[in-house]
N, C-alpha and C positions, 0 to 999 in steps of 0.2 A: 549205774543209773543213767537212764536217758533223760537228759536235761532240756533238750531243745526240740521245738516243734515249728515247722514251716507251713505257712498258709499262703498258697498261690491265690491271689485275689485281684488279678489284673484284668480279668475278662469283662466283657461289655454287658453281659446279661440281656442279650437281645430278645430272648423269649418273653421278657417282662416289659418290653417297651409299651407305652411311653413312660412307665413308672421309673425305669432305670436310665432315662435320658440324662438326668442330672444327679441321680442317687445311686451309689454302688449297690449291686444286687445283694451283696453280703450284708447290707444294712437293712434289708427288708425285715420288718418285725414279725416274728412268730409270737403273737399276743403282745407281750410288753418288752421283749428283748430281741435285738437283731440277730440274724442267723449266725454271724461271726462270733458273737459273744457265747453262744451255746458251744461252739467249737473250742474256744479258748478255755471255757470252764471244763470241758472234757479233758483237754491237755493238762490243765492245772491239777485236776483230780488224779491224773496219772503220774504226777510228780514232775511235770515239765514246766519250768518257770522262766524259760528264756524263749520268747515267742518272736519269730521272724515273719514278716509279711513281704511278699513279692507283689508290689502294687503297680498301678499305671496311672495315666493322666485321669483326672476327675475322681480320684479315690481318697481325697483328703479327709472325708468324713470318717473313714476307718481310723486314721491316726487321731483325729479329734475325739472319737468315742473312747479311746484308751488313754485319755489325758484328762486332767482336772479342768472343769469349767467354772472358773471363779465367779463369773457373773451369775450363772444359773444357781450355783450353790448359795451365793449371797441372797439371791432373790427368794429362795424357798426356805432360808434359814428360819427356824422357829415356827414354820407353818404346818408341821405335821407331815410334810411330804419328803422330808430328808431321808426317811428309811427306804424310799423308792430307789435311791442311788446306792444302797448298801452293797448289792451284788457287784456292780461295776467298780465301786471304790475298793472293794476287797481285791479284785483282779489287779487294779492299778497299783495297789500297795504291795502286793505279794509277788508280782511278776515284772520282768523286764521286757521291753518291746523295741524292736528294730525294724526298719523299713528300707526296702530297696526297690527301685523302679525297674520294671521290665519294659524296655523301649519298644519291642516288637512282639506281637503275639505269634509265637512259633510253637505252640503246643505245650502240654504239661511237662514233658521232659525238659524243654528249654527253660520253663519257669523254675523247675527244681534246680537246674544247673545254675540259674541266676542267683540262687540262694547259697551257693558254695561258701562264700566268705562270711555269711551269717551263721552257717551251721558248723563250719570248721571240719577238722579231721576226727569226727566222732559220730556214732550212730545218732539218728534223729528221726522224728516222726513227721509225717505230712498229713495235713487235714484239708479236705475240700469242703468248705463251709456249705456248699450246696446240699451235701448229704447230712441231714440232721439225724443223729443217732441218739435215741432215748435209751438210757441204761436198762439192763436186765432187772428182774424183780428184786435181786439182791443189792441193787444200786451200783453195781460195778460197771463203769463205762467201757466202751469198746477199746479205747487206747490202753486202759489199765489191763484188760484181758490180754491184749497183744504184747504188752511189756513183759508179762509173765512168760509168754511163748519165746520172746526174744532172749530173755535172761536164761532160758534153758538151752536154746539151740544156737544163739549168737549168729544169726543170719537174717537177711531181709524177710519181712513178713507182710503179706497183704491180706486185707479183710475181704471175704467173699460171702455171697449169699446166693441161694438158688432163685432164679427168676424164670418166668414163663418162657418156653422155647421161642415163642414169637417175638420176644423182646431182647434176645441175646445180641442182636445187631447194634444195640445201643451202648454196649459195654466192652471192656476188655474181658476176655473169657479164658479160664485156665483149664488145663487137664493135669491130673496128678495122681500119685499113688497115695492112698489113704494110710497114714501112719497110725492113727488112732481116731476115735470118733471126732469128726469135725476138723481134723488137721491133715493137710495134704502136702506132700513134697511135689512141687511143681515140675512137670515134665514138658509142658507146652503152654504157650500164652499167645492169644491172638486178639488184636485190637479190632473191635466192631466187625466180627465175621458175619457172613450171610447166615441166616437162620439154619439152613441145611448144612453148612460147613462148620458150625461151632463144635469144638471138641467136647463140650459139656454145657450145662446150664448154670455153672458156677461163675457168677459175674463179680468182677472186682469193683468194690465201692470205695468211696473217698477216704480211706484210712490206710496208711502205710507206715511201716518202720523200715528204714533203709540204712544199710551200712555205708560208710563214706566212699568206698570204692565205686559206688553207683555213679559218682560224678565222672570218672574216667570212662565208664560204660556209656554214659550219655554223650560224652564228647565224641566217641567213636561210632555213634548211631547216626546214620544218614537220615535226612528228612524223608518223611513218607508222604501220604496223601495231603494235599493242600500245603505242602512245604512244612508240615508240623513234625516235630521230634516227639515220638511217643515214648512215654516211660515204660510201657509194656515191652517194647523192643529191647530197652536197656536191661530190664528185669529178666527177660528171657536169656540174655547173655549171662547174667549172674547165675541163673538156674542151671545153664548148661555147663558152666565152669566151676560151680560150687553148689550152692543150695539156696533156694527161695521157698518159703513155706506159705501156704494159703490157709487161712483160719476162718471157719464158719462161726461168726461171733454170736454171742447172746445179746438180745436186745431188739429194738425196733428201729428200722431205718426208713426215712422219708426222703424221696427225691425232690428236694425243694428247688431244683433247677427247672422243674416243670410246674406249670400253674396248678394242675391237678394235685401233684404231690405237696405243693406248698399249702393248698387249702386243707388237705388231709392232715398235714402236720399241725396247722393252726387249730383245727377242731380237736385233735388229739390232746395237744398241750393245754388247751383251754379246759377241756372236760376232765382230764386226768391229772393235771399238775396245778394249773393256775387256780381253779375253783377250790381245790383241796388245800391251798395255801402252802 
């Protein structure tokens, strides 16, 4: 069983300034819950109850969110508002949380490497809270789907979806051999290729299951553009030396790292989840 999930949450969220000047972008609310809580709920649904955060300066609100607020709870005691804290109290009671600071922003690969001592020598998941994933109609979350793939093949798995060709330059993009419907063995992986150079339109989104040897691969990966260590480069080494799978997940994903995607997500959650109770 995969027990641990890592959340890289050290980024500045500059696309949402000035809102993110003093508030972590992961705490932006989609209706009545912050983005990061949706991600932790998805991990918990997949059986992962040891949650690690790679944080940075100015991110204390995330740690405070996953902690008890005695003053607040005393204030609303007996007021009929206590049930509004039910979802977060359930997460606090049933999961363990650990935090480590990333002192320098050196890319997603470096952020994941910073979590080595939180994750240990066992397979683990990575969630980018910017990507809000709404479960499929059967209610199964993306990470739960990926765990099933991992349990069968025992190698790293990345979640992918088809994106318009004119948008592939925003993503890591894979090429692969289709093993069965929606499951590919990765043969190539390129970070933010030019639209005309992309090996496919299958873009990696913010859900990964990684085997622990990824840490050595990241250590051996030189920095790329802007001095950042890309996780796609380390995963390509894994694919060349062993196996990495790409999985077209069931469900709906919103890019909440962009304002347009954040608004779309808020409208969807309000109309299809919140109003229906």
